[in-house]
Residue, then its C-alpha position, 0 to 999 in steps of 0.5 A: m424163218s431166219g435162225f437168228s432172233a430179231e434183235l440179233i438181226d437188228y444189231l448186225e444191221g446197225r439199227i440198235t447198239f449192243e446195250e439195246f441188243d443185250r437188253r432185248r435178249d435178256e427180255r426174250k430169254a426171260g420169256e423163253d424161261t417162263a414158257t419152258s417152265a410151264a411146258e415142263d410142268e405139263g410134261s411136254e417137250k419141244p425140240v431145240p432148233s438146230t443151228s445148222t438148219g437155221l444157217s442153211e436157210k436164207i437169213e433176212g436182213v443179214s449181209p451174205g458175206v456174214q452168212l458165208a462167214f458163219a457157215s464157214i466157222l460153224a461148218a454149216p453148208k453155205p446158203e445159196l445166194s441169189s443174183e440179187d444178193e450177189d449184186d448187193d454184195d458187190d455194191d457193198e464191197e464197192d461202197e465200204g472200204d472195210a467190206l469182207s472183200y477177201v471172201d470172193d477174191e479168187k487170188d486170195e491165198d487164204y480163201s483158196a486154202e479155205a475152199e480147198g479145206q471145205e471141199d475135202g471136208a470143212g466139218t473136220n478142218p482143225e483150223a475152223s474147230e480152233g476158230r470156233k473154240k476161240a469164238r466160243a471162249q470170247g463169247k463166254k467171256h463177254r456174255r453176262k451170267r445170270p443166276g439160274e441161267e444154263e449153259d447154251d449148246e455149243d452149236n448155238p451162238t450167243a450174243g457174246d459169240v456174235f460180237a466177238l466173231e464180228m470184231e475178229l472178222n473186222r480185224k482180219s478184214k482191215k488187215m487183209m485190206r491193208e495188205r492187198r491193193n486198193r480196189s477200184k472206185l469205178p462204178r459198175a455202170l462205168r466199167g464198160l465205158m472205161g473198157e471202151a475208152n481203152i480199146r479206142y486208145a489202143r486202136g488209135e482213136k485218141s480224141d474219142a478215148i479222151l472224151m470218154c475218159m472226161e465223161i467218166i471223170r465227170q461222173a466218177p471223179m475219184a476213180f483213177e483209171p481214166f486219169s491213167t489212160l489220159t496220161m498214156i494218151y498225152e504221153d504218146e502225143g508228146d505232151v509231157e506236161k499234161a501227161l505228168q499232170f494227169g499222172l499225178i492226179a491218178a497217182h494221188l487217187n491210187p497212192s499205193d502204186c509205187d511204180e507209178w510214183i517212180r515213173l512220175a518222178e522220172m518224168s519230173l526230172e525230164q522236166d527239171n522239176i527236182r522238187q516234184a520228183i522228190f515229192c514223187y519218191s517220197k510217196a513211193i517210199k511211203y508205201d515201200p519204205t524198205n526200198v533202198r533204190y528209192l531212198w538213194e535216188r531221193c538222197n541224190l536229189h536232195m544233194r542236187l538241191g543242196e539240202h544237206r540235212p534231209c540227204m543225210d537223214g536218207y543215208r541214215k535210213i539206208l544204213s539201217l536197211l542194209p543187211l549185214e552181207e553188204g558190209e563194204h557198201f555200208m562202210q563206204l556210205s558211212k565214210d561218205m556221210a562222215k565226210s559230208y557231216y564234217e564238211s558242214n561242221d556237224l562233228p557229233a553226227a559224223l562221229g556217230v556215223m563212224e562209231e556205228a560203222l566201227t561197231r557193226h563191221p569191225d572186221l572191214v575197218s581199213d586204214d582210211i576209216i581209222n584215219m578218218a575216225g581219228e581225225l574226227y576224234i581229234a577235231n572234237h578234242q577226244y584225244h583218248k578216244a582217238v588213241e583207243i581207236l588206233e590201239k584197237f584197229s591199227g595194232i599199236e600197243v599202249v603201255r600205261e603207268d599203273s598196268e603192265q597188261s597187254s593192250a588186249e587185256v587193257e581193252s577187255a578190262t576197260g570194257k568190263d569196268q565201263e559196263e559195270e560203271v554204267i550199270e551202277s550209274v543206272k542204279t544210282e541214277q548218276p552218270p559215270e564219272g571219268n573216262p575209262e582210258e583215264k582209269c587205266g592210268e596215264i600213257k607211259d609208252v607206245q609201241v608202234p609196229a613198222s607196218v602202221p601207215i605214216d598217217l596213223k603215226a601222225k595222228l598218234i603224235v597229235c594225240l600224244i602232244q595234246l595229252h602232254v605225253f612227250k616221252p615217246l614222241e622223240g622216236l615217233v616225230a623222228s620217224v615222220t621227219e625222216q620222210s621228205p616234207e614234199e610228200i607228207g607236208d600235211l602231216y608236218l603241218d598237223v604235228s606242228e599246229a599241235y605243238l603250237e596249241v600246247g605252247k611247244h613253239i621251239q619243237a614246232l619251229p624246225l617242222l614249220t622251217s622245213l615246210v617253208i623252204s619246200e616247193k610244194y608247201n610253201l603256202a600262206v598258211v604255212w608261213l602264217r604258222h611260222a610267223e606266229c611261232l617266231k612271234a611267240l619266241g620273241h624274234m620280231d624281225a624274222a616274224a615280220d618277214s614271215y608275215s610279209r610273205v603271208v601278205e604277199k601270197a594272200p593279199q586279202h588275209l586280214e589277220a596277217r595284215l593287222s599283225l604285220a602292221t602291229l609288228l612294224q609299228q613296234l619295230g619303229r617302221p611306221k610308213e611300212a606299217l601303213k603300207a601294210l594296211e592299204p585298202m584290199y578291195d575296190s568299190e564294186t567288190l565292197a558294194q557286192d560282197s558283205a564279207a569283203a566290206q566287213k574285212e575292209l572296215k576292220l582294216l580301215l579302223h586299225r589304219s585310222t587308229l594308227l594314223k591318229t597315234q602318228g599325228q597324220t590328221e589328213g590321213y586319219l580323216d581320209s580313213m574315217i570318211s571312207m568308213l563313214s561313207m560305207l555306213l552312211k551310203v544311203a543317207m548320203q545319197r538322200a542328203r546328196v552328199a558325195v565323196r571326192c578325190v582331190k589333189i593336195s601337195g601331190e597327195t590324194h585325199l578325200r573330201l565331202a562335197k555337195a553332189q552336182a548331178p543327181e544319182a539314181e534313186i533307190a527303189d527300196h530305201e528300207a531294204a537298202y538301209l538293212d543291207n548296209m547295216g548287215k555289211t557294217n555290223v562289225l561295229s556296234k551302233e554306239d561304236w559308230w557314233q563315237l567314230l562319227l563325233s570323232c571325225l566331226f570334232t577333227l574336221c572342226e579342228v582343221r577348220r573344214f566347217e563345210e564338210t562338217d556340215l555335210l557330214v552332219e546332214s548325212a548323219m541326220e538322214f541315217y535312221s539309227f542316229y535320227d531316231n535317237k532324240e539325244k543323238r539328233r539333238e547333239l548332231e543339230f548343235l554340232g550342225l549349228s556351230a559348224t554353219i555359224l563358223d562357216h558363216s553359212h547363216h542360211k543353214a544356221y537359221n534352219y538349225i536354230r529354227l528346229m531347235l527353238m521349236e523344241n526348246v522355245n524357253l531357252p534364252q541361249l537359243w534366242n541369243v543365237f537366233n538374234q545374232l543370226t538374224c542381225k547378220s543375215l540379209h533376209q527377214r524371213h524370220h519375222r513371220f516365224c517369230l509371229r507364228l511362234l508368238l501365237k503359240n507361246p504368247d507369254n514368252h518374254a524373249l519372243s515378245v521382245l524380239c517381235g517388238h524389235n522386228a516390228m520396230v525395224s519394219g516400221s510398225f511402231k504400234h505393234a512394237l509399242g505393244q510388245y515393249v509394253q508387255a515386256f515392260q509390264t513383266h520386267p519394269d526394272t530393266p533399262l532396255y525396255s524403257l529405252c525401247l519404249g522412249l525410242t518408239y514414242f520418238h519414232m511415232a512423233c517424227q512421223k508426218y501425219v500424227a496427232k498429239r505430237h507433243a504428248l508423244v515426245l513428252q512420253g518418250f522423254s519420260f521413259l528415256w529419263r527412266y532409262v537414265e535413272l535405271r542405268g545410271e549416268c554413263q557414256e552410253t546413257m548420255y549418248n542415247v539422250g543426246r541421239a534422241l535430242h538430235q533426232m527431235g531437232l533440239t540440237h543445242l541440248a543434244i550438243h550438251y549431252y554429247q559433250k558430257a558423254l565424251s567427257l565420261p570414260p567407256e565402260k569395262l564389260e567382261g568378255i568384251d574388249e574396251d575398244q568395242a565398248d567405247l562410243r567416242r567415235e560415234i559421239s564425235f561424228n554425231l556432234s561434228l554433224i551438228y557443227q557442220a549444219a551450224g557452219n562451224m567447220e573448224m570445230a567439226h574437223e577438230l572432233i573428227r581429227t581428235h576421235c575418228i582418225i586412227 
């Protein structure tokens, strides 16, 4: 029988929970207490079974590893395990990752030590005794006390002892499993086949070895051994790609093998796969995070890919892993990191690296480190910090106004005050106020030893200038200027720029002058600073000469060109100012380089403004067309508009023209549009709109209406302008005006047609439409009006216009219907009565018509209504006479013609008197009547009197 209770065995095997186990144990204890009481009453005694005796037997249902653990802890002899139990134990270890595999591991140091201890006498092992005490204590803690329950014997394990012991064993097991390598997941049945595959590979029978490995992979896909063997096979055969793929699979199945990851990283680099090599190094670092070599190699790979941030993160980790003995390496790496951060404009990170280096190894700080730290603090405008670094590490003594202490005493007092202030701020949850340097007082004087390098002196001068401490500067600046600018020209420039920043131009001018006359530092940047200094001092002519030297040495320097042009314009030299603003790049460069396009746009904008102020309209339009062609590049290609160069009076100017040959189609218009917008984003959309309007108005002023229309067409193809309804409407009006002034009625009809479809009730548009249709030679507007009339049957202007179109085309009945509709809505308008009367006369004059006399009477009735509404005047009498003349009633027509001749012409506002005079038309018609009657003298008299000019 087993020495454990049934509920304990069920709990250890996982069949029941701990609560169920506790309940069953209480029930069993209660039964045993009842039986014990009865036995005591009878005076009988039963021997208590020994724990050691129970453990010496084979425990049914309990894992052999757990039996061995109990035996070792309770100092009991180990139970004999059968071969079947050993096999089961091995299988359990293979299937469960958290099994007690360290029990039978011969290489495990703890197990070896325990085995030796048991051979010498496990019962007296103090560690085992301590383990038993700990287990008993935990068991007592977890065990539930009940009233009247007696303490069990120390050698009899309770449920709490078992639970605590199992938790402790699981914890130690997991810890040891993390420390040792992963066990193979290859089943026992396939281990022989795996060994055979390796033997075949060693003999050179690679094809058989590959087949065996594939079979093993089929049956056990999670085992890494066959993949590792395949990696070696393919690597021997020279198939590096396959070897790398199988190696990656094996490494993923056995990820804790760092050497394998490193080998795969090297193979990836041979394949020029840097990204995969970085991944392999990252895997190796995951399982060996303190390996500096792995981190260094990964950082180098990140640097090769241009990935600055992960590279710097790796360097930071390397710095944290470097021991104190490698101080030189630490300082050099910190210096390189700070330089890299500075080049990437990450000043806070660079300062953090340098501060860490100065704090960790202050005894290894060299002049280069001091110089770099000072430069970083100056770049970050922390001039007090820079002075503090120079004072602490370079031997410079700073004398402050309210303290005569030495620099060391000042430093110690500063550190103490700062510490107290930080402590106080933590207590009050308020940040410390002010800088410790400011609390020590303003700088009064500095004492610089002769051994201090000139670079550090220059840094000190720059800091003092920025801190407005000018008293000690005379001697320091003199010590710098004693040396030749050919050798330390960069220090000259640093000091002069510091003077310029604080507005001390007079002090900066001698330094800059020394640089511009030198051979080595006769550079564009130096000339630019020299020009700015002269301009600030009011020496405009000299400043213009310096700016000219800048443009000569750096032709693509935009700011220098703009400043030079402004100065020359102020000096009254406009031609030279325009010459300074000539284009800097060719068309190919502008098409490829966005930065160049943006600079060219700024230059053209300044040039156009200058040309407009000088009154040079042609040059202004050339600049505007150049700018707008850069903005509307894609739109102009869709509108088939091109920019041409023409010679006018010996000068080259730009003109817009219709492209003759079709250009290459753009594959992706949206991508091209976005790319073009990126190049022209120096101006906002509203600014571009104002430039476009200014160019259009100027083109109209110089009567270049055709180019105005072409520019409007291009702008209508531009998304940003066309999508805006107000801007699109304004462009349509501008295009309509330009085409009408250019007498391009066909294009004008296209504009007015679109506008009428949106604003059908606007009379002004119908007036323009009527003028265009009268001047054009085609009749395509008839169908347009009819289609529009179907959609808008109540539109008055459209109804009258359709009546006119029907009258002209000979559809008198249709015209009559439209005129009647207009007459019904506006009966007091004389025009509709006249149109109705003329329509009846035309119908009466047809060859085949019934009731001709009725038509004539109706015509005259409307005609006399027209006379009544309009009144007797030259116009009405002429229209009556013309109607009678058409009907063949010439004797009556002569009367009304003569009456019309006797009346004066009307005076209409906005129309010349000669245009409203009908005497020429009246005399000509009257002369025709006299000629038909044979009265040639009267006819000639009328012609001579009224028709000959």
